N, C-alpha and C positions, 0 to 999 in steps of 0.2 A: 504494499500500499504506499503510495507516494505521500509524503508529508511536507508541509511548507517549511521552508528554511527562513531564518531571520531576514527580513526585508521583503518577503513575498507579499503580494498585494492583497492582504486581507481587507475586508470591507468595513470592519469596525474602526472607529477613530482611535489612533494611538496617541496617548497624551504624555508619555514618558519624555523627559528631557534628555536629549541625546548628547550627553557630555563626554561619552567615550570611556572605554575600559582603561586605556593607559593613563588617562587623566585621573581616573579613580584610583588606580594603583599608586600614582605618584603622591596624591594628597594623602592617601592612607599611610604611606611610608613616612611622610614628613609631619604628620599630625600627632604622633605619639600613640597611635592606635595599634601599631604592630605588636604582636605578642607571641613571637616565635618560640619563646621558652615557656609559655604558660600552659598549665593544664586547666581543667575545669575550675572555675573561680570559687574560692572558698567563701562561705558565708560567715557571718559573725559567730554562729554557733559551731563552726568547725566543719559543717557539711559542705558539699560541693554543689555548685549550680553550673550545669553545662550550658555554654553559650552556643545557641543553635541558629543557623540561618537556613531558611527554606526558600527555594526559588519561587515557589507558588504557594498561595495561602491554603490550598486544600491539603497539601502535605504538611504545611506548617501547623494546621489545626490538629492533625493526627499526632505529630511529633510533640506538640504541647501537652495533649492529654495523656500521651504515654509517659512523659517525663514528669508531669506534675510539678511539685515544688522544687524538684532538683534540676529543672531546665528553665532557660529563658529563651523563648523563640521569637525571632523576627523574620517575617516573610517579605520577600521583595515585591512580588506581584500581589497587590491587595485590592486594586481598583478594577471593578468589572469592566470598565471602559478601556482598559489597557490590554493589548494583544500580546500574550506571552511569546508568540512566535517571533515577533519583530521588535521586542523591547530593547531599549539601549540602556545599559547600566549607568547609574549616577555615581558621583563621588561618595555619597552616603552609602551606597551599596558596596563600594570598594572598602570603605572603613569597616562596615559590618563583617564582610568576609575575612578581612585581615585579622579581626579579633575573635573569630569563631573557633570553637572547638570542633564543631560538627556542621557540615553543610550537606543539604539534601537538594539534589536536582532531579528533574524528571527524565531528561535525556531523550533518546529516540528522535532527535531532530527537533524536539519541541521547544527547547530553551538553549540552543547552541551558544547564545551569548553568555550563559553561565560558565561554560568551559573556558571562554576567554577571560572572564572575570576571575576564575580560580587561578588560571595560569599567570595572570597579571599580579596576583597577590599570593605567591607560593608560601606555604606554611608547612614545614615538615611534620609537625605534630598534629596537624588537623586531620580528622577523619571525614571522609567524603562518601556519600551514598548517591550513586547514579541509579535511579529506579530502573531504567531500561536495561542497564548492564546486569543488575540483580535478576531481572526477569528473563534474561537471555534474548532480549530484543535487540534488533539492529535498526539503523536509520532506514526509513522506508516502511517499517512496521507501524501499526497504529500506535500513536503515542499516548492516547487518552486512557491510560490503564487504571486511573483512579475510579473509572466506571466499571471495572471488573472486580467482583467480590474476591475472586481467587487471587488476583494480583494484589489487592488491598491487604489481604491476610499475610501474604509473603512480605510485603513492606513493613507491616506491623511487627513481624517476627524479627526482621533485620534491624529495625530501629531499636527495639528492645535489646537485642544482642549487642549492638553498637554502644548503647548507653551503659550497659554493664561492663563493657570493655574499657570505656573512657573513665567510668566511675565505679570500680568493682566494689568499693565499700558499701555502696547503696544498691547492690544487685538485687537483694530481696525486695526492696522497695519498688524497683522497676518491674519485677515479676508480678507484684501485686497490682501495679498500675495497668499492666497488660491484661491480666485476668479480669479486672474490673471493666476495662474498656471493651474487651471482646465479648464478655458474657452479660454485661449489664448495659453499658452505654450504647453498644451497637445492636442490642437485642431487637429493637423495633426495625432497624435496617435489615437484619438477618431474617426476621420473620416475614417482612414484606417481600424480600427476594425469594424466599422459599414459597410463599403463598402464590406469588405471581407465576412462578415457574410451574408449580403444581397445577394451577388452574388454567393457565393460558399458554402453556408451551406449544409452540408450533403455529401460533397465530401470526399471520402476515402483517407486517407493518411497513410504513414508509418513513423516511427521515430526511432532514435538511442537510446533513453533513456527517462525516465519519466519526465524530464524537459519540454518536449513538450506537455505533457498531459493537464496542465492547460491552455496552449495557445490554443490547439485544442478545448477544451471545450468553451473557451472565444470566439473563432471565429466560433463556430458551425461546425467545421470539424469532420469527423468520423474517429477515430483512429482504425485501423485494426491490428497494431502490437500487439501481445499478451502482456498483462500487466506484466506477469511474466518475459518476456524478458526485457521489459523497466526497471523494478525494478532491475533485475540482473545487467544490465549495469550501472545503477545509483549507485548501491552498490559496483561494482567492483568484483562481483562474476561471476562464469561461467554460461552462459545461457544453457538451456537444448538443446539436439540435436533435440528434437521434435519442440521446438520453432523456432530454426534456420531453420528447414525444412519447417515449415509453412511460415516463412518470405520469404524464397527462392521461394516458390511456389507463394506467393502473388506478388513478383517481376516478376517472369517468366511469369505469366499470366496477368500482368498489372492490378491486382486488385486494387493496390494503384495508385493514380494519381500523387502524389508528395511524396518525401522522405525528411524528415527534420532531419538534422544532427547537433548535438552539437559538434563543432569543438574542444572544450576544453576537451572532454573526448572521446577518441576513442581507439580501439583495432583491431586486425585482423578481428574479426567477423563483426564489424561495417563497417570497410573499404571494406570488401568483399561485403557487402550489398550496400554501396555507389557505388562501381564500377559496380555491377550488375545492379543497377537502371539506371545508366548512359548508360550502354550498351543496355538497353531495351528502351532508349529514355525517361525514367521517370525523370522529372526535380528534381534536388536536391537543397533544400534551406538550409541555414545555420543559426544557432543560437549559442549564447555563454552563459555561466553560469553567468558571471560577466561582467561589462561594458567593451566594446571593441570599441575603445581604452579605456585605463583605465581612461583617463580624460574626457571621453564623458559625456554629460548630459544623464539622464535616458531617456528622450523623444527622443533624437537623436538616441541613441542606439536602442530603440524599433522601431522607425519609419524605420530605415534602414533594420531591420530584417523583419518587416511587409511588406515593399516594396518587399523584396526578395521572401517572401512567395506568395504575390499577383502576382508577375510576373511569378513565377513557376506555380501557379494555372491557370493563363491565358494561359500560354504555353501548359499546360496539357489539358485544356478543350476547348480552343478556344473561351472562353467568355471574 
């Protein structure tokens, strides 16, 4: 699956200030923020607080909840109007990375700017997690793995293991945090995933872009929208006339039962499909690429979206 690289023409407004990675590194190095010899920051009580930087706030939310009182997490992408694909790091990002014990990036071509940010701020003692590498994904694979329950669980395991390695004295605490997060905090999310899969597996759906593909796979839904259209919309390139005609036919004949729409990335082609689906009585469910609202917890964001998809499927199938 082809994925947009930084600078590709996404349709969302990109509001980040493009100050440049090298400038960020220079300022970080001269501002007293470099901490090459530091481990996790000790607190007044003698315990440690791991300084964490996440490239995107959905991973930042997970990291924060897994670390609890023993981590301090800063996410770089927090504004829903900013496109993670083509973001340009700021001087503040450089300072944050230069003083971090642990950095989490998505990888898979989604945030290639983060690789440049890390290389511009080398820290031998820093631990780095590239989600794509962890999952065995390569550039060109679908990068939206936070929409896959299986991938999410693997990331949870790795973050916990990394925390324990960075701060072994608090290993038991991190184990408890993980247990609480996976069995209690994520319980509504896990239940919705299981319920939708049990009740609606195999139901044909359409979607506006490739962000929906891992979610459809996780829920057992059948994606009918051509992959080439999903990729084109994700990349910000023009879809083919043939793909648009196929989708128009799928909607007109109600081959799809639900249309799933990423509200953070739209264009006239997508809006035409949304309107056509509504006109045909096909329920439209919404997702977003980053936390919405920006201060939502990962689980609350996902549960709200899953509830919307479940309601759309119930409306479409009567089940």
